[in-house]
C-alpha positions as CSV (number, residue, x, y, z in Angstrom):
1,M,21.5,4.5,-10.0
2,M,18.7,4.5,-12.6
3,R,16.2,7.1,-12.5
4,R,12.9,6.5,-13.8
5,D,11.0,9.1,-15.3
6,L,7.1,9.4,-14.6
7,S,6.2,10.7,-17.3
8,G,3.7,9.5,-19.8
9,A,4.0,6.4,-18.0
10,R,1.2,4.3,-18.0
11,V,0.8,3.4,-13.9
12,L,-2.3,1.0,-12.2
13,L,-2.9,2.2,-8.8
14,T,-5.1,0.1,-6.3
15,G,-6.9,2.0,-3.1
16,A,-6.9,5.6,-5.7
17,S,-10.2,7.0,-4.0
18,S,-9.1,8.4,-0.3
19,G,-5.9,9.1,1.5
20,I,-2.8,8.2,-0.1
21,G,-4.1,6.9,-2.6
22,R,-5.4,10.0,-3.8
23,S,-2.5,12.0,-3.1
24,L,-0.7,9.6,-5.3
25,A,-3.1,9.9,-8.6
26,E,-3.2,13.9,-7.8
27,Q,0.7,13.7,-7.5
28,A,1.4,11.4,-10.3
29,A,-0.7,13.6,-12.4
30,R,1.4,16.5,-11.8
31,A,4.4,14.5,-13.0
32,G,2.9,13.5,-16.8
33,A,1.8,9.5,-15.7
34,K,-1.3,8.0,-17.4
35,L,-3.3,6.7,-14.6
36,V,-5.7,3.8,-14.7
37,L,-7.0,4.6,-10.6
38,T,-9.5,1.4,-8.8
39,A,-11.0,1.7,-5.7
40,R,-14.3,0.1,-4.3
41,S,-16.3,3.9,-4.1
42,T,-17.6,4.4,-7.2
43,D,-18.6,8.2,-6.8
44,K,-15.1,9.2,-5.4
45,L,-13.6,7.4,-7.3
46,E,-14.7,8.6,-10.6
47,Q,-15.1,12.5,-9.3
48,L,-10.8,12.0,-9.0
49,A,-10.7,10.9,-12.4
50,R,-12.7,13.8,-13.6
51,S,-11.1,16.7,-11.5
52,L,-7.8,14.7,-12.6
53,T,-8.7,15.1,-16.7
54,T,-9.8,19.0,-16.2
55,L,-6.4,20.0,-15.1
56,G,-5.1,17.7,-18.2
57,A,-4.0,14.5,-17.0
58,E,-4.5,11.0,-18.7
59,A,-6.5,9.1,-16.0
60,I,-9.7,6.8,-16.1
61,A,-11.8,5.3,-13.2
62,V,-12.3,1.6,-13.0
63,P,-14.4,0.8,-10.0
64,G,-13.8,-2.9,-9.0
65,D,-12.9,-4.9,-5.6
66,I,-9.6,-6.2,-6.5
67,T,-10.4,-9.0,-3.7
68,R,-12.9,-10.7,-6.8
69,E,-10.4,-12.6,-9.7
70,A,-13.1,-10.6,-12.1
71,D,-12.5,-6.9,-11.0
72,R,-8.5,-7.3,-11.3
73,Q,-9.2,-9.1,-15.2
74,H,-11.6,-6.2,-15.8
75,I,-9.2,-3.5,-14.5
76,L,-6.6,-4.6,-16.3
77,A,-7.8,-5.1,-19.2
78,T,-9.7,-1.6,-19.1
79,A,-5.9,-0.2,-18.7
80,L,-4.7,-2.1,-21.6
81,E,-7.3,-1.2,-24.3
82,R,-6.8,2.6,-22.7
83,F,-3.2,2.7,-22.7
84,D,-2.0,0.1,-24.6
85,G,0.0,-1.4,-21.9
86,L,1.2,-1.1,-18.2
87,D,4.6,0.2,-16.8
88,V,3.8,1.0,-13.5
89,L,1.5,-1.2,-10.9
90,I,1.4,0.3,-7.6
91,N,-0.7,-1.8,-4.7
92,N,-1.6,0.4,-2.0
93,A,-4.9,-0.7,-1.3
94,G,-5.6,-1.6,2.3
95,V,-7.6,-2.4,5.2
96,G,-7.1,-2.8,9.3
97,S,-8.3,-4.0,12.5
98,W,-7.7,-2.3,15.0
99,C,-8.8,-4.6,17.9
100,H,-6.2,-7.5,20.1
101,F,-6.2,-11.2,18.8
102,A,-7.9,-12.5,21.4
103,E,-11.0,-10.7,20.7
104,N,-11.1,-11.1,17.2
105,S,-12.2,-14.0,14.7
106,E,-11.4,-15.9,11.8
107,E,-13.5,-13.5,9.0
108,V,-11.7,-10.1,10.0
109,L,-7.9,-12.5,10.4
110,R,-9.3,-13.5,5.9
111,R,-10.6,-10.4,5.1
112,V,-7.2,-8.2,6.1
113,F,-5.6,-11.1,4.5
114,E,-7.7,-10.7,1.3
115,V,-7.4,-7.1,0.6
116,N,-3.7,-7.0,2.0
117,F,-2.0,-9.8,0.5
118,F,-3.9,-12.2,-1.5
119,A,-5.1,-9.4,-3.6
120,P,-2.0,-7.3,-4.5
121,A,-0.1,-10.8,-4.8
122,E,-2.8,-12.2,-7.6
123,L,-3.0,-8.4,-9.1
124,I,1.0,-8.7,-9.6
125,R,0.4,-12.5,-11.3
126,L,-2.1,-11.0,-13.9
127,A,0.6,-8.1,-14.2
128,I,3.6,-9.5,-15.1
129,P,3.4,-10.4,-18.9
130,E,2.4,-6.8,-19.2
131,L,5.0,-5.1,-17.6
132,H,7.5,-7.8,-19.3
133,K,6.5,-5.1,-22.4
134,G,6.8,-2.2,-20.5
135,R,8.9,1.0,-19.9
136,Q,11.0,0.5,-16.9
137,P,8.5,-1.3,-15.5
138,A,8.3,-1.5,-11.6
139,I,6.1,-3.4,-9.1
140,V,5.4,-1.2,-5.6
141,N,4.2,-2.4,-3.0
142,V,3.4,0.1,0.1
143,A,3.4,-1.8,3.0
144,S,4.3,-0.9,6.6
145,M,6.8,-0.3,9.3
146,C,4.0,-2.9,10.5
147,G,5.2,-5.1,8.0
148,R,8.7,-5.2,9.9
149,R,7.9,-5.0,13.3
150,G,4.4,-6.6,14.5
151,I,2.3,-3.7,16.8
152,P,-0.2,-5.2,19.5
153,A,-4.0,-4.4,18.6
154,W,-2.5,-4.6,14.6
155,S,-2.3,-8.2,14.5
156,E,-4.0,-9.2,11.4
157,Y,-2.6,-5.8,9.9
158,S,0.8,-6.7,11.1
159,A,0.4,-10.5,10.0
160,S,-0.7,-9.4,6.4
161,K,2.3,-7.1,5.6
162,F,4.2,-9.6,6.5
163,A,3.4,-11.3,4.4
164,L,3.7,-8.9,1.6
165,C,6.8,-7.8,2.5
166,G,8.3,-11.5,1.9
167,L,6.5,-11.7,-1.3
168,T,8.2,-8.5,-2.4
169,E,11.6,-9.8,-1.2
170,A,10.6,-13.4,-3.3
171,L,9.9,-11.7,-6.4
172,R,12.9,-9.1,-6.5
173,G,15.1,-12.2,-7.4
174,E,12.3,-13.9,-9.8
175,M,11.2,-10.6,-11.5
176,V,14.3,-10.1,-13.4
177,R,14.3,-11.9,-15.8
178,F,11.9,-10.3,-16.7
179,G,13.3,-6.7,-16.9
180,I,11.0,-5.9,-13.5
181,D,11.8,-3.9,-10.8
182,V,10.2,-4.9,-7.6
183,L,9.5,-1.8,-4.6
184,L,9.0,-1.6,-1.1
185,V,7.5,1.3,0.8
186,L,7.0,1.4,4.6
187,P,5.5,3.9,5.7
188,G,4.9,5.3,9.5
189,L,1.7,6.3,10.8
190,T,-0.4,7.7,8.9
191,R,-3.9,10.4,9.0
192,S,-6.0,8.8,6.3
193,E,-8.8,7.2,5.9
194,L,-7.5,3.5,6.7
195,W,-8.7,4.8,10.6
196,S,-12.4,5.1,9.6
197,N,-12.3,2.6,7.9
198,L,-11.4,-0.2,10.6
199,L,-13.2,-3.7,10.3
200,R,-12.8,-3.4,14.1
201,N,-12.0,-0.4,16.7
202,T,-11.5,-1.8,20.1
203,G,-8.3,-2.3,20.7
204,R,-6.8,-0.5,24.3
205,Y,-3.5,-0.2,23.0
206,P,-3.1,3.6,22.4
207,I,-2.1,5.8,19.4
208,D,-2.4,9.2,18.6
209,V,-3.8,9.2,14.5
210,S,-3.0,13.1,14.8
211,K,0.5,13.1,15.2
212,G,0.3,10.9,11.6
213,M,2.2,11.6,8.4
214,P,-0.4,13.9,5.9
215,P,-1.3,11.4,2.9
216,E,0.6,14.3,1.0
217,R,3.7,13.8,2.5
218,V,3.6,10.0,2.1
219,A,2.3,10.2,-1.2
220,A,5.7,12.2,-2.4
221,G,8.0,10.0,-0.8
222,I,6.3,6.7,-2.6
223,L,6.8,8.5,-6.4
224,R,10.3,9.8,-4.8
225,A,11.3,6.2,-4.6
226,V,9.7,5.2,-7.4
227,R,11.5,7.9,-9.6
228,N,14.7,6.7,-7.7
229,N,14.1,3.1,-7.9
230,R,14.7,2.4,-3.9
231,T,14.1,-1.2,-3.0
232,E,13.2,-0.5,0.3
233,T,12.4,2.9,2.0
234,V,10.7,4.0,5.1
235,L,8.7,6.8,5.1
236,G,8.3,8.6,8.4
237,W,10.2,9.5,11.7
238,D,8.1,6.6,13.8
239,A,8.3,4.0,11.3
240,R,12.6,5.1,10.9
241,W,13.2,5.1,15.1
242,M,10.8,1.6,15.5
243,L,12.8,-0.3,13.0
244,R,16.2,1.1,13.9
245,I,16.3,0.0,16.9
246,N,14.1,-3.2,16.8
247,R,16.4,-4.1,14.4
248,F,19.3,-4.3,17.1
249,L,17.3,-4.6,21.0
250,P,14.5,-6.8,19.6
251,R,14.0,-8.0,23.2
252,L,13.7,-4.0,23.9
253,V,10.8,-3.6,22.0
254,D,9.2,-6.6,23.2
255,T,9.3,-6.0,26.4
256,L,8.3,-2.1,26.4
257,L,5.3,-3.3,24.0
258,A,4.7,-6.1,26.8
259,R,4.7,-3.3,29.5
260,Q,2.3,-1.2,28.0
261,V,0.0,-3.7,26.6
262,R,0.0,-5.2,30.8
263,K,-1.1,-2.4,31.8
264,L,-4.0,-1.4,29.5
265,Y,-5.2,-5.3,31.1
266,A,-4.7,-4.7,34.5
267,V,-6.8,-5.3,37.1
268,A,-8.1,-2.5,38.8
């Protein structure tokens, strides 16, 4: 099995200003990667880049909105100008909506897909020619356990992550001709800023975020997958348990989830 060397690897990381992305940036920097960090939070992003640079890492902040074509082009152009190429693209940015589908809106659905699916898809398309020339090149898509099993009140998020998983699988075959590896990571419940930046937060289906993994553990799992070139990686006991049962007993999972929703919406 190929082992990818992150020392000197030129890495473009989206959603880098907080949570999993921030932890990924810190750990990748310690591994010797050269980092292009992007997110919409300019202050947090620039503070992170400064702190990594102070520790001796090569890291630049390129604030931007990856749902905008002009910003995607600027981010990639800056990466090429600074590091003369690209080896690894990590699509980590994401947004969620915690709201049952019937009470949600088309606007929220489209926004979730713009951030979680269309933006990473178009960033990949833009980066392919540069990755093709890179060293041990890889595309890493951070999806979710919800990309393999939809969860009530997480409808839009689940749908967008299913789409990202499907794209990842299709690209894995297509990118062979460019010599680019395509990796998929499926984290379970994580204590990240995703929950404090929800587009909607009215879902009744109960989730105890405090029981989720710390972002540092997820980041370590993602980098381990990158180093070991693992095609698909599931992170977290809840994700492994849910997806294993769903693989063999999907109707049982349907029944258990539906039973909980009926209780939530039962008329007193």
